[in-house]
VEXDREN-2710 file (C-alpha; in Angstrom, 1 decimal):
% VEXDREN-2710
k/r/px/py/pz
1/MET/114.3/87.3/30.6
2/ILE/113.9/86.5/34.2
3/ALA/116.1/89.4/35.1
4/ALA/114.1/91.7/32.9
5/GLN/110.9/90.6/34.6
6/ARG/112.5/91.1/38.0
7/ALA/113.5/94.6/36.9
8/VAL/109.9/95.4/36.0
9/ASP/108.6/94.0/39.3
10/LEU/111.2/96.0/41.3
11/SER/110.5/99.3/39.5
12/THR/106.7/98.8/39.9
13/GLU/107.2/98.1/43.7
14/ARG/109.4/101.2/44.0
15/TYR/106.8/103.3/42.1
16/ASP/104.0/102.0/44.3
17/ARG/106.0/103.0/47.4
18/GLY/106.6/106.5/46.0
19/LEU/110.4/106.0/45.7
20/THR/110.7/106.7/42.0
21/ASP/108.7/108.1/39.1
22/PHE/106.6/106.2/36.6
23/LEU/109.2/106.7/33.8
24/ASN/111.4/104.0/35.4
25/VAL/108.5/101.5/35.3
26/VAL/107.8/102.3/31.6
27/ASP/111.5/102.0/30.7
28/ALA/111.8/98.6/32.5
29/GLU/108.7/97.4/30.7
30/ARG/110.1/98.6/27.3
31/GLN/113.3/96.7/27.9
32/PHE/111.4/93.6/28.9
33/TYR/109.2/93.7/25.7
34/ASP/112.3/94.3/23.5
35/LEU/113.8/91.2/25.0
36/GLN/110.6/89.2/24.4
37/GLU/110.6/90.4/20.8
38/GLN/114.2/89.4/20.3
39/TYR/113.6/86.0/21.8
40/ALA/110.6/85.4/19.5
41/ALA/112.7/86.5/16.4
42/ALA/115.5/84.1/17.5
43/GLN/113.0/81.2/17.7
44/VAL/111.7/81.9/14.2
45/ALA/115.3/82.1/12.9
46/GLN/116.2/78.9/14.6
47/GLY/113.2/77.1/13.0
48/GLU/114.0/78.5/9.5
49/GLN/117.6/77.5/9.9
50/PHE/116.6/74.0/10.9
51/VAL/114.5/73.6/7.8
52/GLN/117.4/74.9/5.6
53/LEU/119.8/72.4/7.3
54/TYR/117.4/69.6/6.8
55/LYS/116.9/70.4/3.1
56/GLY/120.7/71.0/2.6
57/LEU/121.4/67.5/4.0
58/GLY/119.1/66.0/1.4
59/GLY/116.0/65.6/3.5
60/GLY/112.8/65.6/1.6
61/TRP/110.3/68.3/2.5
62/GLN/107.0/67.2/1.1
63/ASN/104.3/69.6/0.5
64/TYR/101.1/68.1/1.7
65/GLN/99.0/71.2/1.0
66/ASN/98.0/70.1/-2.5
67/VAL/94.3/69.5/-2.2
68/PRO/92.5/67.5/-5.0
69/ALA/90.1/69.3/-7.2
70/ILE/86.6/69.4/-5.9
71/ARG/83.8/68.4/-8.2
72/ARG/81.2/70.9/-8.8
73/PRO/77.8/69.8/-7.4
74/GLN/75.1/69.2/-10.0
75/PRO/71.5/70.2/-9.6
76/ALA/69.4/67.3/-8.3
77/VAL/67.4/67.0/-11.5
78/VAL/70.5/66.7/-13.7
79/ALA/72.1/64.2/-11.4
80/ALA/68.9/62.1/-11.4
81/PHE/68.7/62.0/-15.2
82/ARG/72.4/61.1/-15.5
83/ARG/71.9/58.3/-13.0
84/VAL/68.9/57.0/-14.9
85/LEU/70.7/57.2/-18.3
86/SER/73.8/55.5/-17.0
87/GLY/71.8/52.6/-15.7
88/SER/73.0/52.8/-12.2
89/ALA/69.6/53.8/-10.9
90/SER/68.1/51.1/-8.7
91/PRO/64.4/50.8/-7.9
92/PRO/63.4/52.0/-4.5
93/SER/63.5/49.2/-2.0
94/ARG/60.4/48.3/0.1
END
């Protein structure tokens, strides 16, 4: 990747000095971006293969994304009546 970045820099410098046309700069940048894309794809593949290896060796892969059910809120009047009827209502403190 360093070599591709260097090629982009050199082609840009040559274009700035008028020694070459802009097509060389665009071509060097295209090659650089292709290398970056391949590098990112290789990193993703490496991560996926690591997970598969870990699972294949018997490692547990817990799913911690299970969220408990959320209780629906009750209107204040209904909640107050239920609290009074259940006997958990305490008198206001002074």
